[in-house]
FIKELUM-236586 format. One record per residue: y negated, x negated, z of N, C-alpha, C in turn. Coordinates in nm, 3 decimals, m for minus. Atoms other than C-alpha are relative to their C-alpha. Layout:
# residues N
[[Y, X, Z], [Y, X, Z], [Y, X, Z]]
...
# end
This chain:
# residues 186
[[0.095, m0.086, m0.004], [0.017, 0.005, 0.016], [m0.147, m0.098, m0.021]]
[[0.126, 0.065, m0.005], [m0.350, m0.113, m0.074], [m0.069, 0.014, 0.136]]
[[0.061, m0.041, m0.123], [m0.536, m0.170, 0.257], [m0.144, m0.023, m0.056]]
[[0.132, 0.007, 0.010], [m0.896, m0.120, 0.299], [m0.089, m0.128, 0.010]]
[[0.066, 0.110, m0.015], [m0.983, m0.452, 0.397], [0.001, m0.099, m0.113]]
[[m0.006, 0.062, 0.124], [m0.899, m0.571, 0.056], [m0.096, 0.065, m0.097]]
[[0.112, m0.075, 0.098], [m1.168, m0.346, m0.101], [m0.113, 0.017, 0.065]]
[[0.142, m0.003, m0.053], [m1.497, m0.449, 0.040], [m0.100, 0.100, m0.055]]
[[0.102, m0.089, 0.065], [m1.691, m0.254, m0.212], [0.027, 0.143, 0.047]]
[[m0.019, m0.155, m0.045], [m1.537, 0.069, m0.078], [0.001, m0.009, 0.153]]
[[0.023, m0.010, m0.146], [m1.598, m0.024, 0.285], [m0.101, 0.093, 0.044]]
[[0.116, m0.074, m0.045], [m1.831, 0.178, 0.506], [m0.132, m0.062, m0.049]]
[[0.108, 0.072, 0.050], [m2.086, m0.099, 0.421], [m0.052, 0.013, m0.134]]
[[0.024, 0.000, 0.142], [m2.023, m0.102, 0.060], [m0.045, 0.146, m0.052]]
[[0.041, m0.129, 0.030], [m2.057, 0.272, 0.047], [m0.163, 0.026, 0.033]]
[[0.156, m0.006, m0.038], [m2.395, 0.260, 0.247], [m0.086, m0.063, m0.111]]
[[0.081, 0.066, 0.088], [m2.522, 0.009, 0.020], [m0.019, 0.097, m0.156]]
[[0.004, m0.098, 0.111], [m2.439, 0.240, m0.297], [m0.081, 0.110, 0.029]]
[[0.081, m0.112, m0.046], [m2.602, 0.529, m0.125], [m0.148, m0.046, m0.020]]
[[0.141, 0.035, 0.012], [m2.922, 0.326, m0.085], [m0.048, m0.059, m0.139]]
[[0.028, 0.050, 0.123], [m2.915, 0.166, m0.408], [0.001, 0.080, m0.116]]
[[0.002, m0.098, 0.109], [m2.814, 0.445, m0.666], [0.027, 0.136, 0.042]]
[[m0.034, m0.133, m0.048], [m2.762, 0.753, m0.446], [m0.104, 0.077, m0.016]]
[[m0.088, m0.042, m0.105], [m2.782, 0.990, m0.300], [0.150, 0.070, m0.068]]
[[m0.125, m0.054, 0.044], [m2.412, 1.100, m0.352], [0.035, 0.103, 0.105]]
[[m0.060, m0.091, m0.099], [m2.242, 1.399, m0.170], [0.161, m0.079, 0.010]]
[[m0.104, 0.058, m0.040], [m1.959, 1.220, 0.005], [0.123, 0.139, 0.001]]
[[m0.108, m0.089, 0.025], [m1.622, 1.411, m0.091], [0.127, m0.062, 0.036]]
[[m0.122, 0.078, m0.016], [m1.384, 1.160, 0.046], [0.093, 0.080, 0.073]]
[[m0.092, m0.059, m0.062], [m1.055, 1.292, 0.145], [0.106, m0.092, 0.080]]
[[m0.092, 0.103, m0.096], [m0.832, 1.145, 0.440], [0.100, 0.103, 0.025]]
[[m0.142, m0.075, m0.038], [m0.470, 1.279, 0.481], [0.091, m0.095, 0.068]]
[[m0.114, 0.075, m0.051], [m0.249, 1.086, 0.720], [m0.071, m0.136, m0.007]]
[[0.032, 0.147, 0.034], [m0.268, 0.722, 0.610], [m0.057, m0.029, m0.145]]
[[0.063, 0.018, 0.127], [m0.412, 0.793, 0.257], [m0.145, 0.045, 0.000]]
[[0.130, m0.034, m0.001], [m0.750, 0.812, 0.147], [m0.058, 0.006, m0.143]]
[[0.047, m0.001, 0.139], [m0.925, 0.926, m0.176], [m0.163, m0.023, 0.047]]
[[0.147, 0.049, m0.023], [m1.280, 0.754, m0.179], [m0.087, 0.069, m0.127]]
[[0.071, m0.090, 0.097], [m1.493, 1.006, m0.394], [m0.124, 0.061, 0.037]]
[[0.126, m0.063, m0.029], [m1.826, 1.133, m0.415], [m0.072, 0.072, m0.128]]
[[0.076, m0.073, 0.127], [m2.039, 1.364, m0.652], [m0.145, m0.022, m0.001]]
[[0.147, 0.007, 0.026], [m2.373, 1.310, m0.803], [m0.032, 0.050, m0.133]]
[[0.027, m0.071, 0.133], [m2.530, 1.502, m1.083], [0.121, 0.066, m0.082]]
[[m0.108, m0.088, 0.058], [m2.199, 1.712, m1.119], [0.104, m0.097, m0.027]]
[[m0.101, 0.071, 0.029], [m1.989, 1.393, m1.173], [0.052, m0.082, 0.112]]
[[m0.076, 0.073, m0.107], [m1.727, 1.241, m0.953], [0.029, m0.155, m0.030]]
[[m0.027, 0.129, 0.019], [m1.697, 0.883, m0.888], [0.019, m0.064, 0.142]]
[[m0.023, 0.058, m0.132], [m1.650, 0.620, m0.600], [m0.135, m0.043, 0.057]]
[[0.140, 0.048, m0.043], [m2.026, 0.616, m0.499], [m0.050, m0.086, m0.103]]
[[0.041, 0.081, 0.102], [m2.119, 0.470, m0.844], [0.074, m0.104, m0.048]]
[[m0.103, 0.070, 0.045], [m1.798, 0.298, m0.880], [0.115, 0.099, m0.031]]
[[m0.101, m0.081, 0.021], [m1.468, 0.428, m0.986], [0.053, 0.055, 0.132]]
[[m0.052, m0.058, m0.110], [m1.321, 0.674, m0.739], [0.142, m0.068, 0.000]]
[[m0.139, 0.072, m0.013], [m0.998, 0.529, m0.596], [0.078, 0.074, 0.114]]
[[m0.093, m0.053, m0.127], [m0.704, 0.631, m0.365], [0.052, m0.113, 0.065]]
[[m0.080, 0.103, m0.068], [m0.589, 0.407, m0.105], [0.111, 0.069, 0.083]]
[[m0.115, m0.075, m0.074], [m0.239, 0.504, 0.020], [0.064, 0.053, m0.103]]
[[m0.053, m0.065, 0.098], [m0.026, 0.758, m0.137], [m0.070, 0.114, m0.066]]
[[0.056, m0.085, 0.066], [m0.168, 0.953, m0.408], [0.050, 0.142, m0.005]]
[[m0.054, m0.162, 0.003], [0.063, 1.258, m0.381], [m0.039, 0.066, 0.131]]
[[0.070, m0.079, m0.136], [m0.084, 1.332, m0.018], [m0.135, 0.054, m0.048]]
[[0.134, m0.050, 0.011], [m0.437, 1.370, m0.162], [m0.010, 0.072, m0.114]]
[[m0.025, m0.070, 0.145], [m0.328, 1.509, m0.513], [m0.064, 0.152, 0.025]]
[[0.047, m0.143, m0.001], [m0.388, 1.885, m0.394], [m0.170, m0.001, 0.015]]
[[0.149, 0.007, m0.026], [m0.755, 1.813, m0.277], [m0.063, m0.036, m0.113]]
[[0.036, 0.040, 0.112], [m0.807, 1.620, m0.587], [m0.005, 0.103, m0.107]]
[[0.017, m0.113, 0.095], [m0.721, 1.901, m0.800], [m0.091, 0.102, 0.012]]
[[0.114, m0.090, m0.053], [m0.959, 2.113, m0.643], [m0.143, m0.042, m0.030]]
[[0.117, 0.064, 0.028], [m1.231, 1.868, m0.684], [m0.029, m0.007, m0.159]]
[[0.011, 0.027, 0.136], [m1.150, 1.798, m1.046], [m0.027, 0.157, m0.075]]
[[0.020, m0.131, 0.085], [m1.147, 2.175, m1.141], [m0.145, 0.045, 0.025]]
[[0.141, m0.031, m0.005], [m1.491, 2.214, m1.001], [m0.103, m0.086, m0.066]]
[[0.079, 0.125, 0.074], [m1.627, 1.861, m1.138], [0.104, m0.072, m0.096]]
[[m0.103, 0.066, 0.098], [m1.412, 1.767, m1.453], [m0.061, m0.133, m0.040]]
[[0.053, 0.123, 0.038], [m1.625, 1.472, m1.512], [0.029, m0.109, 0.120]]
[[m0.033, 0.099, m0.101], [m1.470, 1.175, m1.329], [0.006, m0.137, m0.052]]
[[m0.029, 0.127, 0.034], [m1.444, 0.804, m1.311], [0.086, m0.052, 0.109]]
[[m0.114, 0.026, m0.091], [m1.131, 0.712, m1.151], [0.065, m0.111, m0.040]]
[[m0.070, 0.116, 0.024], [m0.954, 0.377, m1.120], [0.155, 0.014, 0.083]]
[[m0.116, m0.003, m0.058], [m0.579, 0.321, m1.055], [0.035, m0.165, m0.011]]
[[m0.051, 0.148, m0.006], [m0.446, m0.013, m0.935], [0.131, m0.021, m0.043]]
[[m0.120, 0.014, 0.075], [m0.111, 0.033, m1.097], [0.105, m0.080, 0.096]]
[[m0.079, 0.089, m0.086], [0.084, m0.056, m0.789], [0.146, 0.007, m0.044]]
[[m0.147, 0.006, 0.042], [0.464, m0.162, m0.883], [m0.033, 0.040, m0.157]]
[[0.008, m0.028, 0.146], [0.345, m0.110, m1.244], [0.023, 0.147, m0.043]]
[[m0.030, m0.142, 0.010], [0.341, 0.264, m1.196], [m0.135, 0.058, m0.005]]
[[0.133, m0.083, m0.009], [0.035, 0.522, m1.233], [0.042, 0.064, 0.135]]
[[m0.008, m0.068, m0.134], [m0.026, 0.685, m0.911], [m0.025, 0.158, m0.046]]
[[m0.011, m0.147, 0.030], [m0.018, 1.089, m0.907], [m0.103, 0.047, m0.058]]
[[0.122, m0.059, 0.058], [m0.385, 1.128, m0.975], [m0.017, m0.042, m0.147]]
[[0.029, 0.051, 0.132], [m0.386, 0.913, m1.276], [0.106, 0.070, m0.104]]
[[m0.102, m0.095, 0.100], [m0.064, 1.105, m1.434], [m0.068, 0.121, 0.012]]
[[0.057, m0.145, 0.005], [m0.254, 1.429, m1.340], [m0.108, m0.018, m0.114]]
[[0.101, 0.015, 0.080], [m0.572, 1.296, m1.540], [0.042, 0.000, m0.127]]
[[m0.041, 0.004, 0.141], [m0.370, 1.205, m1.834], [0.072, 0.099, m0.064]]
[[m0.057, m0.108, 0.050], [m0.179, 1.507, m1.865], [m0.112, 0.110, m0.027]]
[[0.129, m0.086, 0.020], [m0.532, 1.682, m1.861], [m0.079, m0.044, m0.109]]
[[0.070, 0.026, 0.103], [m0.631, 1.493, m2.162], [m0.104, m0.115, 0.017]]
[[0.091, 0.104, m0.015], [m0.829, 1.218, m2.019], [0.067, m0.120, m0.049]]
[[m0.046, 0.125, 0.060], [m0.792, 0.878, m2.164], [m0.013, m0.123, 0.094]]
[[0.003, 0.107, m0.085], [m0.712, 0.550, m1.989], [m0.058, m0.127, m0.073]]
[[0.051, 0.121, 0.050], [m0.908, 0.219, m2.033], [0.058, m0.097, 0.081]]
[[m0.061, 0.083, m0.055], [m0.722, m0.078, m1.935], [m0.092, m0.150, 0.017]]
[[0.060, 0.119, m0.004], [m0.880, m0.393, m1.780], [0.080, m0.075, 0.109]]
[[m0.066, 0.071, m0.100], [m0.779, m0.684, m1.576], [m0.110, m0.053, 0.087]]
[[0.104, 0.045, m0.083], [m0.963, m0.817, m1.285], [0.063, m0.099, 0.091]]
[[m0.056, 0.115, m0.090], [m0.920, m1.120, m1.036], [m0.062, 0.014, 0.137]]
[[0.069, 0.000, m0.138], [m0.967, m1.099, m0.655], [0.031, m0.126, 0.066]]
[[m0.005, 0.129, m0.067], [m1.023, m1.405, m0.475], [m0.005, 0.010, 0.159]]
[[m0.014, m0.010, m0.129], [m0.925, m1.425, m0.105], [m0.073, m0.112, 0.065]]
[[0.085, 0.111, m0.037], [m1.220, m1.629, 0.038], [0.037, m0.025, 0.135]]
[[m0.065, 0.048, m0.153], [m1.036, m1.653, 0.390], [0.074, m0.131, m0.016]]
[[m0.102, 0.122, 0.044], [m0.814, m1.910, 0.211], [m0.107, m0.134, 0.007]]
[[0.079, 0.108, 0.012], [m0.912, m2.265, 0.246], [m0.018, m0.058, m0.134]]
[[0.028, 0.068, 0.145], [m1.041, m2.478, m0.045], [0.133, m0.063, m0.054]]
[[m0.118, 0.033, 0.067], [m0.724, m2.637, m0.073], [0.114, 0.087, m0.026]]
[[m0.082, m0.097, 0.042], [m0.535, m2.340, m0.078], [m0.037, 0.067, m0.132]]
[[0.055, m0.037, 0.113], [m0.758, m2.188, m0.336], [0.024, m0.090, m0.123]]
[[m0.026, 0.084, 0.107], [m0.737, m2.505, m0.558], [0.134, m0.024, m0.040]]
[[m0.137, 0.001, 0.053], [m0.361, m2.504, m0.550], [0.024, 0.122, m0.070]]
[[m0.034, m0.122, 0.062], [m0.362, m2.166, m0.691], [m0.049, 0.004, m0.132]]
[[0.067, 0.019, 0.123], [m0.575, m2.269, m0.998], [0.093, m0.047, m0.096]]
[[m0.082, 0.066, 0.092], [m0.405, m2.337, m1.338], [m0.035, m0.141, m0.027]]
[[0.032, 0.144, 0.036], [m0.400, m2.701, m1.449], [m0.145, m0.029, m0.067]]
[[0.105, 0.014, 0.086], [m0.673, m2.657, m1.695], [m0.153, 0.040, 0.090]]
[[0.108, m0.039, m0.097], [m0.907, m2.499, m1.422], [m0.017, m0.086, 0.102]]
[[m0.001, 0.108, m0.121], [m0.825, m2.767, m1.151], [m0.087, m0.117, m0.077]]
[[0.075, 0.091, 0.064], [m0.963, m3.009, m1.413], [m0.145, 0.018, 0.000]]
[[0.143, m0.032, m0.001], [m1.303, m2.820, m1.448], [m0.053, m0.007, 0.123]]
[[0.071, 0.019, m0.145], [m1.334, m2.801, m1.076], [0.010, m0.131, 0.033]]
[[0.011, 0.120, m0.008], [m1.257, m3.155, m1.041], [m0.131, m0.064, m0.064]]
[[0.110, 0.053, 0.064], [m1.507, m3.251, m1.300], [m0.141, 0.057, 0.079]]
[[0.133, m0.030, m0.049], [m1.776, m3.037, m1.128], [m0.034, m0.075, 0.140]]
[[0.000, 0.076, m0.149], [m1.692, m3.211, m0.785], [m0.067, m0.121, m0.032]]
[[0.050, 0.141, 0.026], [m1.752, m3.544, m0.944], [m0.159, 0.019, m0.062]]
[[0.129, m0.035, 0.039], [m2.080, m3.426, m1.117], [m0.101, 0.030, 0.118]]
[[0.067, m0.007, m0.114], [m2.237, m3.290, m0.788], [m0.007, m0.108, 0.082]]
[[0.000, 0.133, m0.075], [m2.134, m3.597, m0.616], [m0.107, m0.109, m0.048]]
[[0.079, 0.110, 0.074], [m2.301, m3.838, m0.859], [m0.156, 0.054, m0.014]]
[[0.148, m0.056, m0.016], [m2.632, m3.617, m0.836], [m0.022, m0.006, 0.122]]
[[0.035, 0.009, m0.148], [m2.631, m3.659, m0.458], [m0.005, 0.166, 0.061]]
[[m0.017, m0.158, m0.051], [m2.572, m3.257, m0.437], [0.106, 0.000, 0.099]]
[[m0.129, m0.037, m0.087], [m2.350, m3.107, m0.167], [0.048, 0.113, m0.033]]
[[m0.071, m0.133, 0.057], [m2.119, m2.826, m0.202], [m0.088, 0.117, 0.058]]
[[0.062, m0.121, m0.047], [m2.256, m2.481, m0.161], [0.052, 0.032, 0.147]]
[[m0.036, m0.061, m0.125], [m2.254, m2.355, 0.192], [0.011, 0.138, 0.021]]
[[m0.057, m0.125, m0.013], [m2.085, m2.046, 0.300], [m0.075, 0.032, 0.129]]
[[0.060, m0.029, m0.134], [m2.298, m1.870, 0.582], [0.037, 0.154, 0.012]]
[[m0.048, m0.115, m0.054], [m2.198, m1.573, 0.781], [m0.114, 0.047, 0.102]]
[[0.109, m0.079, m0.094], [m2.400, m1.298, 0.957], [0.016, m0.044, 0.128]]
[[m0.010, 0.050, m0.105], [m2.268, m1.443, 1.274], [m0.085, m0.126, 0.040]]
[[0.064, 0.146, m0.016], [m2.451, m1.777, 1.223], [m0.150, 0.034, 0.017]]
[[0.159, m0.047, m0.016], [m2.818, m1.698, 1.368], [m0.050, m0.122, 0.038]]
[[0.069, 0.122, m0.034], [m2.926, m2.061, 1.421], [m0.088, m0.047, m0.089]]
[[0.101, 0.047, 0.081], [m3.251, m2.158, 1.281], [m0.024, 0.033, m0.124]]
[[m0.002, m0.032, 0.142], [m3.253, m2.169, 0.898], [0.122, 0.058, m0.025]]
[[m0.135, m0.072, 0.037], [m2.912, m2.022, 0.902], [m0.017, 0.152, 0.054]]
[[0.029, m0.121, m0.035], [m3.052, m1.706, 1.047], [0.031, 0.104, m0.137]]
[[m0.023, m0.113, 0.131], [m2.918, m1.402, 0.807], [m0.134, 0.051, m0.066]]
[[0.109, m0.060, 0.040], [m3.249, m1.239, 0.811], [m0.103, m0.077, m0.076]]
[[0.096, 0.109, 0.060], [m3.434, m1.557, 0.701], [0.061, m0.030, m0.115]]
[[m0.066, 0.025, 0.153], [m3.173, m1.615, 0.427], [m0.026, 0.116, m0.084]]
[[m0.006, m0.123, 0.070], [m3.194, m1.249, 0.311], [m0.146, m0.010, m0.063]]
[[0.136, m0.013, 0.025], [m3.571, m1.270, 0.311], [m0.035, m0.130, m0.113]]
[[0.001, 0.087, 0.087], [m3.570, m1.590, 0.122], [0.069, 0.020, m0.144]]
[[m0.051, m0.041, 0.118], [m3.339, m1.450, m0.147], [m0.099, 0.114, m0.072]]
[[0.085, m0.091, 0.052], [m3.571, m1.155, m0.183], [m0.115, m0.065, m0.066]]
[[0.123, 0.053, 0.058], [m3.875, m1.381, m0.251], [0.044, m0.071, m0.122]]
[[m0.042, 0.092, 0.123], [m3.683, m1.592, m0.497], [0.032, 0.118, m0.115]]
[[m0.029, m0.096, 0.071], [m3.559, m1.275, m0.657], [m0.148, 0.069, m0.063]]
[[0.125, m0.038, 0.063], [m3.935, m1.152, m0.699], [m0.054, m0.113, m0.074]]
[[0.031, 0.104, 0.081], [m4.030, m1.483, m0.825], [0.061, m0.016, m0.142]]
[[m0.049, 0.014, 0.134], [m3.782, m1.482, m1.111], [m0.002, 0.112, m0.073]]
[[0.006, m0.118, 0.087], [m3.823, m1.112, m1.215], [m0.152, 0.050, 0.000]]
[[0.154, m0.034, 0.025], [m4.204, m1.087, m1.126], [m0.014, 0.155, 0.082]]
[[0.023, m0.109, m0.075], [m4.136, m0.764, m0.916], [0.172, 0.024, 0.081]]
[[m0.116, m0.024, m0.063], [m3.861, m0.629, m0.682], [0.080, 0.111, m0.089]]
[[m0.081, m0.092, 0.074], [m3.571, m0.451, m0.865], [0.083, 0.104, 0.094]]
[[m0.074, m0.076, m0.082], [m3.417, m0.298, m0.563], [m0.063, 0.024, 0.135]]
[[0.075, m0.027, m0.123], [m3.548, m0.143, m0.246], [0.051, m0.097, 0.132]]
[[0.000, 0.097, m0.100], [m3.565, m0.320, 0.082], [0.110, 0.041, 0.079]]
[[m0.134, m0.035, m0.072], [m3.275, m0.117, 0.254], [0.110, m0.054, m0.080]]
[[m0.133, 0.063, 0.069], [m3.015, m0.255, m0.005], [m0.001, m0.124, 0.036]]
[[m0.024, 0.142, m0.041], [m3.124, m0.598, 0.080], [0.047, m0.019, 0.150]]
[[m0.051, 0.006, m0.139], [m3.078, m0.535, 0.446], [0.149, 0.028, 0.011]]
[[m0.153, m0.042, m0.006], [m2.728, m0.369, 0.375], [0.069, m0.111, m0.048]]
# end
């Protein structure tokens, strides 16, 4: 089963961000036992708060509720992760009702892994590119990018300071702010 922790865009914070960025959406999320259909409505269209709607868990459990939503709002953007190379019940229902599937591949990188673990998972040709990059930055006296976390609140690493500097950089690059302040905070 797909766990919510592996879907940060669909976390509570990710949903709040989408609401602030491109909302408002009417939250129509369905939770039955350990299964969750993350779905919302805006302008008569169903999505996952501006992203594809998804089901986490057993789609059969939430299918009756989904059918009711689909009957009221037949315009939907839905994504199926094809667990075990099989369509979930919602995808099968949508295909039977004349919707077409669009396939694409994506890569999810586990940033909790060490650099060594991530490097070991790369293809040989990509390892070569990473090694060239490491040599290039070292020869120019640069350092590796630093990953800062919101729990690091010391001096220049204070998350509010960092976000404000990103906002200023964004403004300098675009000549205006392209998103509201709430989305920056989120």
